[in-house]
N, C-alpha and C positions, 0 to 999 in steps of 0.2 A: 624365506627372506630372513637374514640375520639382522639383529639390532646392533647398532654401532656401540651403544652403551647399555650395559646390563646392570639393572638396579634390583635391589632386593624386592620381593613381592609386595611387602607392605608399602614401600615407597611408590612403586608403580600403581598400586591400588589407590593410594592417597592422591597421586598426581591425576589419575583418571577421575576421581571423585571431585577434585578441585576444578578440573576442566569442565566437567559436567555441570557443576554448580554455576560456573561463570557463564556457560552457554545459556542455561536456564534463566539466569538473572538478566543477561543482555538481550535475549530474544524478545523482540517486540518493543525495544526501547523507543522506537518512533511513535508507538501508540501510547506509551506511558507519559511522554512529554507533550502530548497533543492537548491543546487548549481550544475547544470549539468556540467559534464566534457566532455561529448559527447552525441550524440543522434542518433537514427536510427528509421526507419519505417518498419513495416511489413504489408503485405496485404493478405487477405484471398480470397477464390474463389468467394465471393460475393462483392469483391472490397471494403470491409471495411478496414479501416486503424487502426493500433495500433501504437501509438507514444511512443517510449521508450527513456527516459532520464537516463543516467547513472551518478551516484554520488558516494560519498565516505563518510562513517561514520563507525568508528571503534566500534565494539560491540563484546561481548563474549556470548557464549551459552554453557551451560552444558548439555551434552547428557545423556540419561537414564543410560548408563554404567559408568558415572562419568567423561568421557573425556571432557575437556574444550577446545572449539574451538574458535578462534578469526577470525572475518571476517571484511572486510573493504568495501565491495560492497553493493550498494543499487540501486534500480531503481524507477523511478516514471513513471507509465503507464498512458497514456490518452487513455481510451477505445473509441471505435467507437461512443458510445452515449455521449461522453464528460466527463464522470466521471473520476476522477483522484484517483489513489491509489499508495501508497508507499510500496515497498516490500524490504526485506533484504536478502542478500546472505546467503546461507546455504550449508551444506555439501552435496555433490553429487559425484557419481562415474564417471559420464561423462557429458560433457556439463556444463552449468551454470544454477543454480536453485536459485530462490528467493521465499520467503514466506512473507505474510503480518504478522504483529505482532500478530494477532489473529488466524493465520494459516488457514483462510478461503480461501485465494487466493494463488495460486502457479503459477509462471511463469518459464518456462524452455526454454532456448535458446541453440540450438545445431547447429553449422555451420550456414547455411542460414535459418534455420527452427525455429519456436517458437510455444509454446503451452501455453495457459492460462486456468487455471481451477479455478472455484469457488465452494467450498465445494465438490471437487472431480469430478464435471461435466465440460467437456470442453466447454468453452464459446468463445474461439478464437483459431484458428489454421492457421498459415500463414507462408509466406516466406519473406525474406529480400527484401526490395524495395529500389533501388537506387534513389537518388533525381533527 
């Protein structure tokens, strides 16, 4: 594949370095601006812990039927492997449900029980753990 514009090697290298720096700085911005209001922990049968921080961010979502819903809840999950993800509150008939922006992750909390799915597969199932 040919490039439409040919730049000297040093300019291309600088451009790539600048792009890489921007990506690194902007990656995870949702977690950098997260201000937790409360937090809780869940534990599964393998004694793995899921740390949940609850925050607030007002957003709207238009459903397929045209109804516009406004939500204020969001959570930041710290998975047992240390990975952090931010999910946003969404419509549910019971309990509390959160989805990631790309809809790959779903977190459901109902009374002392929680369930975390990635692309429809359960990756964590646990109960509330007191400190």
